[in-house]
N, C-alpha and C positions, 0 to 999 in steps of 0.2 A: 533187570539192570545188567546182568552178566552178558546178555546178548548185545546190548548197546556198547559195552566196553569191547566186546569181541569185534563188532563191526568197525569200531574206531581203530582197533589194532590192524585190521585188514586194510583199511583205507590208508593208514600210516605206512604200511608195508608197500602198498601200491605207489604211494608218493615217492618212497625211497627208490623203488625200481625205476620209476620214470626219471628221477634225477640221475641215476646211474646211466641210463640210456642216453639222456641228453648230454651228459658230460663226456661220454666215451662213444664216439661214432663207430669205432671198430666193433663194439658190442653187437650192433645190428648185423654187421657182416659175418661175424663169427657165429651168431645164432642162426642165420639163414644157411650158412655152409653146413653147420651141424645137422640141420633138418634135411637138406637136399642131398648130402653125400650118403650113398648107401653103405650099410654095414651088414655083416653077416649075423644072422640071428641064431643059427645052429639049432633050429627048432623043427620038430617033425609035425607036419600037418597031414594027418591021416585022412582017409576017405570019409570017415565019419564026420569030419568037420563040415563038409559040404552039405550033408543032410541036416546038421545042426543049424547051419546058417539059413537054409531054406525053411526049416521049421520055425525059427525065430522070426523070419520075415512074414511068414503066413500068420503066426500068432499076433504080430503087431497089426497086420491088416485086419484080422478078425476083431481085435480089440477096438480099433478105430471104427469099424462098421457097427459093432455092438454099442459103442458110445453114441454114434449118430442115431442108431435105432432107438436107444433109450431116451435120448434127448428129444427127438423129433416125432417118433411114431406114437408114443403113448399120449402126449398132449394133443396131437392131431386126432387120434382115435376118440379121445374124450370130447373134443370139440365137435366132431361130426355126430357123435352119439347124442350130445346135448341138443344139437341142431335138429336132429331127427325127432327127438322127444318133444321139442317145442312145436314142430310141425304137426305131430300127432295130437298134441294138446289143443292147438288152434282148430284142427278139423273137428274134434269132439265138441267144442263149444259152438 
């Protein structure tokens, strides 16, 4: 029940935001300008960050490959094993 109420609150908030945007056309312009205009972050991005990004990308790729392997390989392996067993059974008879 709580999830339903929470989803209704989110929908209500989205409706309010849409009404604000429709009533005030300058809102879109201000929002776009805030996104596009650069600001200083004053953050240090050290050399270890590049290695971390590369490791994260490799990890995501390995996770995707492992998913495909688990979803496709094991059912195919079982299918071919059953097919091979059926051929052996028909030859024995």
